[in-house]
N, C-alpha and C positions, 0 to 999 in steps of 0.2 A: 360324748358331747355331740349334739346335733347343730350343724351350721346351715343356715338358710341364706342364700345370696340372691338378691333381686336386681333386676335390670334397671338402669336409668333409661326409660323408653325413648325420650327425646334425644338423648345423647347417642344411643345405639342407632336410632334411625338416621341421624345426621352422619355418623361414621359410615354406615352402609351406603348411603347416598354418595358420599365423597369417594368411596371405593368402587362405586358402580355395582355393588352387590345387592342381590335380593335376599329376602328372608330365606328362600330356598337354597341359595348359594351358601349362606352361613350354616344352615342346617346340615348340608352335605359335608362341609368342611369340618364341622364339629362331630358329626355322626349321630344326629338326632333327626326327628321328623320335622317337617315344616310346621305342623300343628304345635309341636313343642315350642319352637321359636315364637310362634304367635302367642302362646300362653305366657311365655316369658315377657313379651312386649306389653301384654295386657296386665302384667303383674298378678296373674292367676296362679303362677307356678314359680317356685324358686329353682335356682340352679344348684347342682351339687358342686362342691369345691373343685373337683377335677374338671368339670365342664367349664366352670368360670375361669380356671387357669388356662385351659385350652383356648377359650375365646380371647382372653387377654393376650396370649402369645400370638394368635392369628391376626388380631386387629392392630396390635402394636400401638395402642392408644393409652392415654392416661386412665388409670383404674376408675377414677371418679367420673370420667366421661362415659364409661361403659356401664358401671354398676351403681346402684342406689343403696338401699339399706341392706345391712347384714344383721341377721338375728342369730344369736347362739343360745342354745338351751342345754341344760344338763338333763340328760334322760334319767328318769327315776323309775325304779321298779315299783310295780303295783303293790302297795302295802298290804292289801287284802289277800294276796296270793301266798300260799305256803310253798316255797321252793326248796 
């Protein structure tokens, strides 16, 4: 199963501002690049469940304040392939 977790951009920006953190600070603490955090905030890239968990633990904020939509998909094998 593929799980895609997206940021609540307004909520995360507010939390970062309250803590005095920049996007770069968050990136360092989570172990990703600043560009990745930027893509999350622009909703161009989803987070992996492990990065979402790490962010939630670091920020200690309500899940709904940090994250927006969550999409889960069942991965299917390509029916045209002979495996």
